[in-house]
C-alpha positions in Angstrom: 115.2 97.6 72.0 114.0 99.6 75.0 110.6 98.1 75.8 112.5 94.4 75.1 114.6 95.1 78.2 111.6 96.7 80.3 110.0 93.3 79.5 112.3 91.3 80.4 112.8 93.4 84.1 111.4 91.4 86.9 111.5 94.9 89.1 108.6 94.5 91.5 106.7 97.0 93.1 104.9 95.4 96.1 107.5 95.1 99.5 105.6 91.7 100.4 105.2 90.1 97.3 109.2 91.2 97.3 109.6 89.4 100.6 107.3 86.3 99.4 110.0 85.7 96.5 113.0 85.9 99.1 110.5 83.7 101.7 110.3 80.8 98.9 114.1 81.1 97.8 114.9 80.6 101.6 112.3 77.9 101.7 113.8 75.8 99.0 117.7 76.3 100.5 116.3 74.8 103.7 114.2 71.8 102.0 117.2 71.2 100.4 119.4 71.1 103.5 116.5 69.3 105.7 117.0 66.5 102.4 120.8 66.1 102.7 120.3 65.4 106.5 117.9 63.1 106.1 119.7 61.6 103.6 123.2 61.8 105.3 122.3 61.0 109.1 120.2 58.9 111.5 117.6 61.5 111.4 114.2 60.0 110.8 111.4 62.0 109.2 109.0 61.5 112.2 111.4 64.0 114.8 111.8 66.9 112.2 109.3 68.8 112.5 111.0 71.1 114.9 113.7 71.6 112.2 110.7 72.1 109.6 109.5 75.1 111.7 112.4 76.1 111.6 113.1 76.8 108.4 109.7 78.3 107.9 110.8 80.7 110.6 113.6 81.6 108.9 111.8 82.1 105.7 109.3 84.4 107.0 112.4 86.2 108.9 114.2 86.9 105.7 110.8 87.8 103.6 109.9 90.4 106.6 113.3 91.2 106.4 113.5 92.4 102.6 110.1 93.1 102.7 110.4 96.0 105.1 113.4 97.0 103.8 112.1 98.1 100.1 108.7 99.2 102.1 111.0 101.5 104.2 108.4 102.0 107.5 105.9 99.9 109.3 108.4 96.9 109.5 106.4 94.6 111.8 103.3 95.4 109.8 105.0 94.5 106.5 106.9 91.6 107.7 103.6 90.3 109.6 101.9 90.2 106.7 104.4 88.4 104.7 104.1 86.1 107.7 100.3 85.6 106.9 100.4 85.3 103.6 103.8 82.8 103.3 101.4 81.0 106.0 98.2 81.0 104.0 100.0 80.7 100.6 101.8 77.3 102.3 98.4 76.0 103.1 96.9 76.1 100.4 99.7 74.7 98.2 99.8 71.7 101.1 96.0 71.2 100.3 96.0 71.5 96.8 99.2 68.8 96.2 98.7 66.7 98.9 95.1 67.4 100.4 96.8 68.4 103.8 94.3 68.2 106.5 93.8 71.4 109.3 95.9 69.8 112.7 97.2 71.1 115.5 100.3 72.4 113.7 98.7 74.7 111.7 98.3 77.5 114.2 101.6 76.8 115.5 103.0 77.5 112.1 101.4 81.0 111.7 102.1 81.6 115.1 105.9 81.4 114.2 105.5 82.8 110.8 104.2 85.5 112.1 106.2 86.5 114.9 109.1 85.6 113.4 108.2 87.8 109.9 107.4 90.9 111.9 110.8 90.5 114.1 112.6 90.8 110.3 110.3 93.2 109.4 111.7 95.5 112.4 115.0 94.5 111.6 114.6 95.3 107.8 113.3 99.0 108.5 116.1 99.7 110.4 118.4 99.1 107.4 116.5 100.6 104.3 118.1 103.3 102.8 115.2 106.2 103.5 116.3 109.6 104.0 115.6 110.6 108.0 
């Protein structure tokens, strides 16, 4: 019975992967919010780019927060690593799903996610329960 409960446990040892999980959760919530805004208001898809960057920035901030809190050290490093991997994963999925090309928005997205992930990491490392 003990091996069965250990098998179902989703405990992750890597702080960056945990941050990526939480980034994905916040991305899904942001996508639902933007979908509701598009459906129930007069927003158009052409004017949604700043909102999309905001959702990605918030997702990277939350992921950086979680990864630095789990690591307990070097918050900006783990947060920025989370933002970088988040963007690389996002671009890989975008390319494979919709054959998205490299545009000028990609470096801007990379900058936003890395900086917001690093900021979230700085906040997260200070809330961790490390012994001082």
